[in-house]
C-alpha positions as CSV (number, residue, x, y, z in Angstrom):
1,M,-9.8,16.5,-6.7
2,V,-10.5,19.5,-4.5
3,K,-13.9,18.1,-3.6
4,A,-12.2,14.8,-2.5
5,V,-9.7,16.6,-0.3
6,L,-12.3,18.8,1.3
7,S,-14.5,15.8,2.0
8,A,-11.6,14.0,3.6
9,V,-10.8,17.0,5.8
10,L,-14.4,17.3,6.8
11,V,-14.6,13.6,7.7
12,L,-11.4,13.8,9.7
13,A,-12.7,16.9,11.6
14,V,-16.0,15.1,12.5
15,I,-14.2,12.0,13.6
16,S,-11.7,13.9,15.8
17,S,-14.4,15.9,17.5
18,T,-16.4,12.8,18.4
19,I,-13.3,10.9,19.7
20,A,-12.0,13.7,21.8
21,K,-12.8,13.4,25.5
22,Y,-14.4,16.3,27.4
23,I,-12.2,17.3,30.3
24,P,-13.9,19.8,32.7
25,K,-12.0,22.9,33.7
26,T,-11.6,21.5,37.2
27,G,-9.7,18.5,35.9
28,K,-10.6,14.9,35.1
29,R,-13.7,13.6,36.9
30,I,-13.8,10.2,38.6
31,P,-16.9,8.2,37.6
32,Q,-19.4,8.0,40.4
33,T,-20.6,4.6,41.6
34,L,-23.3,3.8,44.1
35,S,-20.6,3.2,46.7
36,R,-19.6,6.9,46.6
37,G,-16.2,5.8,48.1
38,W,-17.6,3.9,51.1
39,G,-16.6,0.5,49.6
40,D,-16.3,0.0,45.9
41,Q,-16.2,-3.8,46.1
42,L,-19.6,-3.9,47.9
43,I,-22.9,-4.2,46.1
44,W,-24.9,-1.1,47.1
45,A,-28.6,-0.7,46.8
46,Q,-29.7,2.3,44.7
47,T,-32.8,3.3,46.7
48,Y,-34.2,2.8,50.2
49,E,-37.1,0.8,48.8
50,E,-34.7,-1.5,46.9
51,A,-32.6,-1.9,50.0
52,L,-35.6,-2.9,52.1
53,Y,-36.6,-5.5,49.4
54,W,-33.1,-7.0,49.3
55,S,-33.0,-7.1,53.1
56,R,-36.3,-8.9,53.4
57,S,-35.7,-11.3,50.5
58,R,-32.1,-12.2,51.6
59,N,-32.9,-12.1,55.3
60,K,-30.0,-9.8,56.0
61,P,-30.0,-6.6,58.1
62,L,-29.7,-3.3,56.2
63,M,-27.2,-0.6,57.1
64,V,-28.1,2.9,56.0
65,I,-25.4,5.6,55.9
66,F,-26.5,9.2,55.6
67,H,-23.7,11.5,54.5
68,L,-22.8,14.6,52.4
69,E,-20.0,15.0,50.0
70,D,-19.0,18.4,51.3
71,C,-19.1,17.4,55.0
72,P,-15.7,17.1,56.5
73,H,-17.0,14.7,59.2
74,S,-18.6,12.4,56.5
75,Q,-15.4,12.5,54.5
76,A,-13.2,11.5,57.5
77,L,-15.6,8.7,58.5
78,K,-15.8,7.5,54.8
79,K,-12.0,7.2,54.7
80,V,-11.6,5.1,57.8
81,F,-14.8,3.1,57.0
82,S,-13.6,2.2,53.5
83,E,-10.1,1.2,54.6
84,N,-11.3,-1.1,57.4
85,N,-11.1,-4.7,56.2
86,E,-13.3,-6.1,59.0
87,I,-16.1,-3.7,58.2
88,Q,-15.9,-4.2,54.5
89,K,-15.8,-8.1,54.8
90,T,-18.8,-8.1,57.3
91,L,-20.8,-5.8,55.1
92,D,-20.1,-7.9,52.0
93,E,-21.1,-11.2,53.7
94,D,-23.8,-10.3,56.1
95,F,-25.5,-6.9,55.2
96,V,-27.4,-5.1,52.6
97,V,-25.9,-1.6,52.3
98,L,-27.2,1.8,51.2
99,N,-25.7,5.2,51.4
100,L,-27.8,8.3,51.0
101,M,-26.9,12.0,50.5
102,Y,-30.6,13.0,50.9
103,E,-33.3,12.3,53.5
104,T,-35.9,9.6,52.9
105,T,-39.7,10.0,53.4
106,D,-39.4,7.3,56.2
107,K,-39.3,9.4,59.4
108,H,-38.2,6.3,61.3
109,L,-34.7,6.9,59.8
110,S,-34.4,10.2,61.6
111,P,-35.6,9.4,65.1
112,D,-33.4,12.1,66.7
113,G,-33.1,14.5,63.8
114,Q,-31.4,14.9,60.5
115,Y,-27.6,15.2,60.7
116,V,-24.7,13.6,59.0
117,P,-22.9,11.3,59.2
118,R,-25.6,9.0,60.6
119,I,-25.7,5.2,60.4
120,L,-28.9,3.2,61.2
121,F,-29.7,-0.5,61.0
122,V,-32.9,-1.9,59.7
123,D,-33.8,-5.6,60.2
124,P,-35.5,-7.7,57.5
125,S,-38.9,-7.2,59.1
126,M,-38.4,-3.6,58.1
127,T,-38.0,-2.4,61.7
128,V,-35.5,0.4,62.3
129,R,-33.3,-0.7,65.1
130,A,-33.4,2.5,67.2
131,D,-31.7,0.5,70.0
132,I,-28.5,0.2,68.1
133,N,-26.8,3.5,68.4
134,G,-23.5,5.3,68.8
135,R,-22.0,6.9,71.9
136,Y,-23.4,10.4,71.7
137,S,-26.6,11.3,73.6
138,N,-27.4,14.4,71.4
139,R,-26.7,12.6,68.0
140,M,-27.5,9.0,68.8
141,Y,-26.6,7.5,65.4
142,A,-23.5,9.6,64.7
143,Y,-20.1,7.9,64.4
144,E,-16.7,9.6,64.2
145,T,-13.4,8.2,63.0
146,G,-12.6,7.1,66.6
147,D,-15.8,5.1,66.9
148,I,-15.0,2.4,64.3
149,S,-14.7,-0.3,67.0
150,L,-18.2,0.7,68.4
151,L,-19.6,0.5,64.8
152,I,-18.1,-3.0,64.4
153,T,-19.7,-4.0,67.7
154,N,-23.0,-2.6,66.6
155,M,-22.8,-4.5,63.3
156,Q,-22.2,-7.7,65.2
157,T,-25.2,-6.8,67.4
158,A,-27.4,-6.3,64.4
159,K,-26.4,-9.7,63.1
160,K,-27.0,-11.4,66.5
161,L,-30.4,-9.8,66.9
162,L,-31.3,-11.0,63.5
163,K,-30.6,-14.6,64.4
164,S,-32.2,-14.5,67.9
165,E,-35.3,-12.4,67.2
166,L,-36.5,-13.4,63.8
């Protein structure tokens, strides 16, 4: 009888320890997705190589977003970017998207330096569109929260160039 009770207690202890969820000291963690908050409903490429493949096979331009989680400028742009329905709809229908928190080995993606946030466009022929840039001369591919209309215009330019040049 004692053995049966001890066995039952041991089984309950093992089951409760496996069912219990780990909660970090800093609080509950939100699961990370490839969107990293830039548009959860979009399908994001996982790597630059995968994004280039998708761009070429689907004949869609690629938008590459370089950012950092702890950068206040990246966070501010991400908030406005993810809440803008026109950007999200255009990206969903007409672009391959990739966001990176690290630099790639392709030096064409940092034509004027490595800074964040930085957004570049690549056409399906794998050509980085250095001619589609933001409004700053010292950080040509930087966008701030007030530059959303320029970003939308640049997205439309990337789509038009795709149809007229390829």
